[in-house]
C-alpha positions in Angstrom: 0.0 0.0 0.0 1.4 3.4 -0.9 -0.7 6.2 0.5 -2.6 4.1 -1.3 0.6 4.0 -3.2 1.1 7.8 -3.5 -2.5 8.7 -4.0 -2.3 11.8 -6.2 -4.9 12.2 -8.9 -2.4 11.4 -11.6 -1.7 8.0 -10.1 -5.4 7.4 -9.5 -6.3 7.9 -13.1 -3.9 5.1 -14.1 -5.1 2.5 -11.6 -7.4 -0.4 -12.4 -10.0 -1.7 -12.1 -11.2 1.3 -10.0 -9.4 4.2 -8.3 -8.8 3.8 -4.6 -8.7 7.3 -3.4 -11.2 8.7 -5.9 -14.0 7.2 -4.0 -13.2 9.4 -1.0 -12.5 12.8 -2.5 -14.8 15.5 -3.7 -16.7 15.2 -7.0 -17.3 11.5 -6.6 -20.2 9.3 -6.0 -20.2 6.3 -3.8 -22.0 3.0 -3.9 -24.4 3.6 -6.8 -22.5 1.6 -9.4 -21.9 4.6 -11.6 -18.5 5.4 -12.9 -16.5 7.6 -10.6 -16.1 11.2 -11.7 -12.6 12.3 -12.6 -10.5 13.7 -9.9 -11.0 17.3 -9.0 -8.5 19.7 -10.7 -7.6 23.3 -10.6 -7.8 25.4 -13.7 -5.0 24.6 -16.1 -5.1 20.9 -15.1 -3.1 21.3 -11.9 -3.9 18.5 -9.5 -6.0 19.5 -6.6 -4.4 17.3 -4.0 -0.6 17.5 -4.0 1.2 14.2 -4.0 1.2 13.0 -0.4 4.3 11.9 1.4 4.5 8.1 1.7 5.8 7.1 5.1 4.6 4.1 7.1 2.5 2.7 4.3 2.7 -1.0 4.1 0.0 -2.6 2.0 -0.6 -2.7 -1.8 -3.5 -1.0 -3.5 -5.9 -3.1 -5.6 -4.5 -5.5 -8.2 -3.1 -4.0 -11.4 -1.2 -1.2 -9.7 2.1 -3.0 -9.0 5.0 -3.3 -11.2 5.9 -7.0 -11.1 9.4 -8.2 -11.5 11.0 -4.9 -10.5 14.7 -4.5 -11.2 16.6 -5.6 -8.1 19.3 -3.1 -9.0 17.0 -0.3 -7.8 17.8 -1.3 -4.2 21.2 -0.4 -2.9 23.6 -3.3 -2.4 23.2 -3.4 1.4 19.4 -3.7 1.0 19.6 -6.3 -1.9 21.6 -8.4 0.5 18.6 -8.4 2.9 15.5 -8.4 0.7 14.2 -9.8 -2.6 11.9 -7.5 -4.5 8.4 -8.9 -5.1 7.0 -5.8 -6.8 7.3 -2.1 -6.8 4.6 0.4 -6.1 4.0 3.4 -8.5 6.7 5.9 -7.7 5.9 9.2 -6.1 7.8 12.4 -5.6 9.4 11.4 -2.3 10.5 7.8 -2.6 10.6 4.4 -4.3 8.5 1.8 -2.5 8.9 -1.9 -2.8 7.0 -5.0 -1.6 9.8 -7.3 -0.6 10.6 -10.6 1.0 13.0 -10.8 3.9 15.8 -13.2 2.9 16.4 -14.3 6.5 12.9 -14.6 7.9 11.0 -15.3 4.7 8.3 -12.8 5.7 6.9 -10.0 3.6 7.8 -6.3 4.3 7.7 -2.9 2.6 10.9 -1.0 1.9 10.6 2.8 1.3 13.7 4.2 -0.3 13.7 8.0 -0.2 15.1 10.0 -3.1 18.4 11.7 -2.5 18.2 14.9 -0.5 15.1 13.8 1.4 15.8 13.0 5.0 13.8 11.4 7.7 13.1 12.9 11.1 15.1 10.7 13.5 13.4 12.0 16.6 10.0 11.3 15.1 11.0 7.8 14.1 12.2 7.0 17.6 8.8 8.0 18.8 7.1 5.8 16.2 9.6 3.0 16.9 8.7 3.0 20.6 5.0 3.2 20.0 2.8 0.2 20.7 2.2 -1.8 17.6 -1.4 -1.9 18.5 -1.6 1.6 17.3 0.9 2.1 14.5 2.3 0.2 11.6 5.4 -1.5 13.0 8.6 0.2 11.9 11.1 -2.6 11.6 14.2 -0.6 10.7 15.4 2.7 9.2 18.7 4.1 8.2 20.8 5.1 5.1 22.0 3.1 2.2 24.2 4.5 -0.6 23.4 8.0 0.5 19.6 7.5 0.6 17.4 7.3 3.6 15.2 4.2 3.9 12.7 2.6 6.2 11.4 -1.0 6.5 7.8 -1.6 7.6 5.5 -4.5 8.2 3.4 -5.6 5.2 -0.3 -6.0 5.8 -2.7 -7.7 3.4 -6.0 -6.2 4.3 -5.3 -2.8 3.0 -6.5 0.6 4.2 -9.7 2.2 5.4 -10.1 3.2 1.8 -10.4 -0.4 0.8 -12.8 -1.2 3.6 -15.1 1.7 2.7 -15.0 0.7 -1.0 -15.7 -2.9 -0.3 -18.3 -2.6 2.5 -19.6 1.0 2.2 -20.4 3.5 1.2 -22.1 4.2 4.5 -21.9 2.4 7.8 -23.9 2.2 11.0 -23.0 4.1 14.1 -21.5 1.1 15.8 -18.8 0.7 13.1 -18.1 4.4 13.0 -17.8 4.4 16.8 -15.2 1.6 16.6 -13.2 3.4 13.9 -13.2 6.6 16.0 -12.2 4.8 19.1 -9.3 3.1 17.2 -8.1 6.5 15.8 -8.4 8.3 19.1 -6.5 5.6 21.0 -3.7 5.7 18.4 -3.4 9.5 18.4 -3.6 9.8 22.1 -1.0 7.1 22.5 1.5 8.9 20.2 0.8 12.2 21.9 1.4 10.7 25.4 4.8 9.4 24.2 5.8 12.8 22.8 4.6 14.6 26.0 6.8 12.4 28.1 9.7 14.0 26.2 8.2 17.5 26.6 7.2 17.5 23.0 4.0 17.6 21.0 2.8 15.2 18.2 0.4 16.2 15.4 -0.1 13.8 12.5 -1.4 16.5 10.1 -2.3 14.1 7.3 -4.9 11.8 8.8 -7.1 10.3 6.1 -8.5 6.8 5.1 -5.5 6.1 2.9 -3.1 6.4 5.9 -5.2 4.2 8.2 -4.3 0.5 7.9 -6.7 -2.4 8.6 -4.8 -5.1 10.5 -7.9 -7.1 11.3 -11.5 -6.7 10.2 -13.3 -8.6 13.0 -12.8 -7.4 15.6 -11.8 -4.1 14.0 -8.1 -3.3 14.4 -6.8 -0.1 12.8 -3.3 1.3 12.9 -1.8 4.6 11.7 0.7 5.0 9.0 2.3 7.7 6.8 4.1 10.0 9.3 5.9 11.9 6.7 3.8 15.0 7.3 3.8 14.6 11.1 5.3 17.2 13.3 7.2 16.6 16.5 8.2 19.8 18.3 8.5 21.4 21.7 5.1 21.9 23.3 5.7 25.6 23.7 6.3 26.2 20.0 3.5 27.2 17.6 2.9 24.7 14.8 2.6 26.2 11.4 3.2 24.3 8.2 1.6 23.7 4.8 2.0 20.0 4.3 -1.4 18.4 4.2 -4.1 16.9 2.1 -6.9 19.6 1.6 -9.8 17.2 1.8 -9.0 16.2 5.4 -7.1 19.3 6.6 -8.5 21.4 9.4 -9.2 25.1 8.7 -6.2 26.3 10.7 -3.9 24.1 8.7 -5.3 25.2 5.3 -4.9 28.8 6.4 -1.3 28.2 7.6 -2.2 29.3 11.1 -1.2 27.8 14.5 -2.5 24.3 14.9 -2.4 21.6 17.5 -3.5 18.1 18.4 -7.1 19.3 17.8 -6.3 19.6 14.1 -6.1 15.8 13.8 -9.5 15.6 15.5 -11.0 17.6 12.6 -9.8 14.8 10.3 -11.5 12.3 12.5 -14.7 14.3 12.1 -14.4 14.2 8.3 -13.8 10.5 8.3 -16.9 10.0 10.6 -19.0 12.2 8.3 -17.8 10.2 5.2 -18.6 6.9 6.7 -22.0 8.0 7.9 -23.3 9.9 4.9 -21.5 7.9 2.2 -19.9 10.9 0.5 -17.2 13.4 1.4 -18.4 16.7 3.0 -16.5 18.6 0.3 -18.0 16.6 -2.6 -18.7 18.7 -5.7 -16.2 21.4 -4.9 -13.9 21.7 -7.9 -11.1 24.1 -6.8 -8.9 24.6 -3.8 -10.4 28.0 -3.4 -13.9 26.6 -3.1 -12.7 24.0 -0.6 -10.9 26.7 1.4 -14.0 28.9 1.6 -16.2 26.0 2.6 -13.9 24.8 5.3 -12.7 28.2 6.7 -15.8 30.4 6.2 -19.0 28.6 5.4 -18.3 25.6 7.5 -19.4 21.9 7.1 -23.1 21.2 7.1 -23.5 18.4 9.6 -27.3 18.4 9.4 -27.1 15.8 6.6 -25.7 13.3 9.0 -28.8 11.3 9.9 -27.6 9.3 12.9 -28.0 11.7 15.9 -25.0 10.3 17.7 -22.6 10.6 14.7 -24.1 14.0 14.0 -23.2 15.2 17.5 -19.7 13.9 17.0 -19.3 15.8 13.7 -20.7 19.0 15.3 -18.1 18.7 18.0 -15.2 18.1 15.7 -16.0 20.0 12.5 -15.7 23.5 14.0 -14.0 26.4 12.1 -12.4 27.7 15.2 -9.9 25.4 16.9 -10.9 26.7 20.3 -14.5 25.6 19.8 -13.5 22.1 18.8 -13.8 19.1 21.0 -10.6 17.7 22.5 -9.7 14.1 23.4 -11.7 14.4 26.6 -14.9 15.3 24.9 -14.5 12.6 22.3 -13.9 10.0 25.0 -17.0 11.2 26.8 -18.9 10.7 23.5 -17.5 7.2 23.1 -18.7 6.5 26.6 -22.2 7.4 25.6 -22.2 11.0 26.8 -23.2 14.1 25.0 -20.6 16.9 25.4 -21.7 20.4 24.6 -21.0 21.7 21.1 -20.4 25.2 19.9 -23.4 26.7 18.2 -22.5 29.0 15.3 -24.5 32.2 15.1 -27.0 32.5 12.2 -25.4 34.0 9.2 -28.5 35.5 7.5 -27.8 39.0 6.3 -24.3 38.9 7.9 -21.3 39.7 5.8 -18.5 37.2 5.4 -15.7 37.7 8.0 -12.0 36.9 8.1 -10.5 35.8 11.4 -7.1 37.3 12.4 -5.6 37.5 15.8 -8.7 36.2 17.6 -11.0 38.8 16.0 -13.3 38.7 12.9 -13.0 41.4 10.3 -15.6 42.2 7.6 -13.9 45.1 5.9 -10.5 44.7 4.1 -9.3 48.1 5.4 -10.0 47.1 9.0 -8.1 43.8 8.5 -5.2 45.8 7.0 -5.0 48.0 10.1 -5.0 44.9 12.3 -2.3 43.3 10.2 -0.1 46.3 10.4 -0.5 46.5 14.1 0.4 42.9 14.6 3.2 42.4 12.1 4.7 39.2 13.4 1.4 37.4 13.6 0.6 38.6 10.0 4.0 37.2 8.8 3.2 33.9 10.5 -0.4 33.7 9.1 0.5 34.5 5.5 3.9 32.8 5.3 2.7 30.1 2.9 0.4 29.7 -0.1 -2.5 28.5 2.1 -2.7 31.9 3.9 -2.6 33.7 0.6 -5.3 31.5 -0.8 -7.5 32.0 2.3 -7.4 35.8 2.0 -8.0 35.7 -1.8 -11.0 33.4 -1.2 -12.5 35.7 1.4 -12.0 38.8 -0.7 -13.7 37.1 -3.7 -16.7 35.8 -1.8 -17.2 39.0 0.2 -17.5 41.1 -3.0 -14.0 42.6 -3.3 -13.0 41.2 -6.7 -10.9 44.2 -7.7 -8.7 43.7 -4.6 -8.3 40.1 -5.6 -7.2 40.9 -9.1 -4.7 43.5 -7.9 -3.3 41.2 -5.2 -3.0 38.3 -7.7 -1.2 40.7 -10.1 1.2 41.7 -7.4 1.9 38.2 -6.3 2.7 37.0 -9.8 5.3 39.7 -10.1 6.9 38.9 -6.7 7.4 35.1 -6.6 9.4 34.2 -3.5 8.8 37.6 -1.9 10.0 38.2 1.7 7.4 38.1 4.6 7.7 41.9 4.8 7.0 42.4 1.2 4.0 40.0 1.2 2.5 41.9 4.1 3.0 45.3 2.5 1.5 44.0 -0.8 -1.6 42.9 1.2 -1.8 46.2 3.0 -1.8 48.3 -0.1 -4.4 46.1 -1.8 -6.7 45.7 1.2 -6.6 49.4 2.2 -5.4 51.6 -0.7 -7.4 54.6 0.6 -6.1 54.3 4.2 -3.5 56.7 5.4 -0.8 56.1 8.1 -0.4 52.3 7.7 2.9 51.6 9.5 5.8 49.4 8.6 6.3 47.2 11.6 5.9 49.9 14.3 7.0 52.9 12.2 4.9 55.4 10.4 5.8 55.6 6.8 5.8 59.3 5.8 8.6 61.9 5.7 8.7 62.5 9.4 8.2 58.9 10.4 11.0 57.8 8.0 13.3 60.5 9.4 12.6 59.3 13.0 13.2 55.6 12.0 16.5 56.5 10.1 17.7 58.6 13.1 17.1 55.7 15.5 18.9 53.4 13.1 21.9 55.7 12.8 22.3 55.9 16.6 22.8 52.1 16.7 26.5 51.4 16.9 26.4 48.0 15.3 23.6 48.2 12.7 21.8 45.3 14.3 19.0 47.0 16.1 15.3 46.5 15.0 15.4 50.0 13.6 18.5 49.3 11.4 16.9 46.0 10.3 13.7 47.8 9.4 15.6 50.3 7.3 17.5 47.5 5.6 14.2 45.7 4.8 12.7 48.8 3.3 15.7 49.1 1.1 16.3 45.5 0.1 12.6 44.8 -0.6 11.8 48.1 -2.4 8.9 48.8 0.0 8.7 52.6 -0.3 7.2 52.5 -3.8 4.5 50.2 -2.5 3.7 52.5 0.4 3.6 55.4 -2.2 0.5 53.7 -3.7 -1.5 54.3 -0.5 -3.6 57.4 0.0 -1.4 60.3 1.1 1.8 58.5 0.0 2.8 61.0 -2.8 5.8 62.2 -0.9 7.3 58.7 -0.7 8.1 58.4 -4.4 10.5 61.4 -4.4 12.0 60.2 -1.1 12.6 56.8 -2.5 14.2 58.2 -5.7 16.6 60.3 -3.6 17.4 57.3 -1.4 18.1 55.0 -4.3 20.2 57.7 -6.0 22.2 58.3 -2.9 22.8 54.6 -2.3 24.1 54.3 -5.9 26.4 57.3 -5.5 27.7 56.1 -2.2 28.3 52.6 -3.6 30.2 54.1 -6.5 32.3 56.3 -4.3 33.3 53.5 -1.9 34.0 51.1 -4.7 36.4 53.6 -6.3 38.2 54.0 -3.0 38.2 50.3 -2.2 37.3 51.0 1.4 36.0 47.5 2.2 39.0 45.5 1.3 40.1 44.7 4.8 36.6 44.4 6.4 34.9 41.1 7.2 31.5 40.3 5.5 29.7 40.9 8.8 31.4 44.3 9.3 30.4 45.2 5.7 26.8 44.2 6.4 26.6 46.2 9.6 28.2 49.2 8.0 25.8 48.9 5.0 22.8 49.1 7.3 24.1 52.2 9.0 24.9 53.8 5.6 21.4 52.9 4.4 20.0 54.6 7.5 22.1 57.8 7.0 21.2 58.0 3.4 17.5 57.5 4.1 17.8 60.3 6.7 19.3 62.5 4.0 16.6 61.5 1.5 13.7 62.6 3.7 14.9 66.3 3.5 15.5 67.7 0.0 17.1 70.8 1.4 19.7 68.8 3.4 20.1 65.9 1.1 23.3 67.0 -0.5 24.8 68.1 2.8 23.9 64.9 4.7 25.1 62.7 1.8 28.4 64.5 1.9 28.6 63.9 5.7 27.9 60.2 5.2 30.4 59.9 2.4 33.1 61.6 4.5 32.3 59.4 7.6 32.4 56.1 5.7 34.9 57.0 3.0 37.6 59.2 4.4 38.9 56.9 7.1 39.7 54.2 4.6 37.5 51.6 6.3 33.9 50.8 7.0 31.7 51.9 9.8 33.0 54.1 12.6 
């Protein structure tokens, strides 16, 4: 089995006789005998679900998907001495995966051989290795062979929860669903308890039917696999990452925001919904943007879950806000027959769509921009990845701000790989073009504010203060022209022109005198920040620009060194 063997839509389309994962993703029908609809795609044919990382998978997908008689030379010599290849699973972007026979024991196993440059998390694997086999696929071994990381796992013949749903579903009674939920909660709780003993936190982050193995059907015995997306970190750290499968990812993961162990419980809720209703809660949504809006703004409609007990579970787990979601305690109370309280969303009739940021909900783009500017570090964290950008684009589109979306998309296309500071400023100027006084970090961006910022940076001896770093970011990222697009920003264009010209003149002057030949790189960088600050101070005053530039050139050029 390979996530069911690297379950990306491209692999699914080539499988026979029927796709494995297609039956569990949006735009599909279950159990009616009709042909499955093609996998959901983005415009331009981009696959909706990025290829998932295959780790801990250990059972083949249905027949017809394996490459029989795989070339043994594809295993490094040290592994060929231990295993005979029976077949190879379709290769994904992370690794080659082989169904093998152990030459010593004669038993079957799965070898996952990662591509060069892809490393495994040793600390995470030690957690998985020490975990009770009752909850996870047994990790027999891991290491390196010919410069490539590998892992050896138990082989299991019954497949995954995908196979069980396909063969016995599409829908199940509450007793089966309760058993599945209990198995998943026990496994997640077990891994979390091991991590906590080491003052760490464990989040799987890619819990879905394809990563849940069926060891025994009766009585039901499920174990977790595919820990390639899992995160093991200190409990005090915030957990923000973009590695996930959209159909089962919690709102906070899709938006690139802080997530926790409760994020896995959202995935449990989606699985319970799927097994009760017989279709995925995101069925029919054809783009990542539509999925993002449903999950993060509209929310999942749990009223279609007919069984009252399962409906209660879904209501407790499928909450947009992580703080409203049930934790392990509430789920165990439900498993014991209790009815924990669930968060009731306010009626949305006549209410505009809101965007949550920093614990508050904003309905106007300009108000959100002001909040982002006032909480710069949180904004950088929230929008550090593509999922955060997608969330804000979706909100703008659905709340009637199409022009802002077009402008933002245009800016993003021209600034691929932009720094966090530049991404935030791009959003500020597109969210609130008519707003005056939006700061950069904590500094007002106008002539007087820039002069104050530059003066504070000049006073720093080593060029490493927050003020000096702010000036450096303004310079390196070309941010003043962006702020000039805001209402009241007309003075910033000329200031930026003078600053750029002064920097060019100073660079030419110092290059001609070869003043940095004896300086270390670190000294040069510190001096450059101080120079940038002095020249910005000069640029904020047209009357004193030439005089202050001359002072700066004398200070940093006449001594034959840098800084001072």
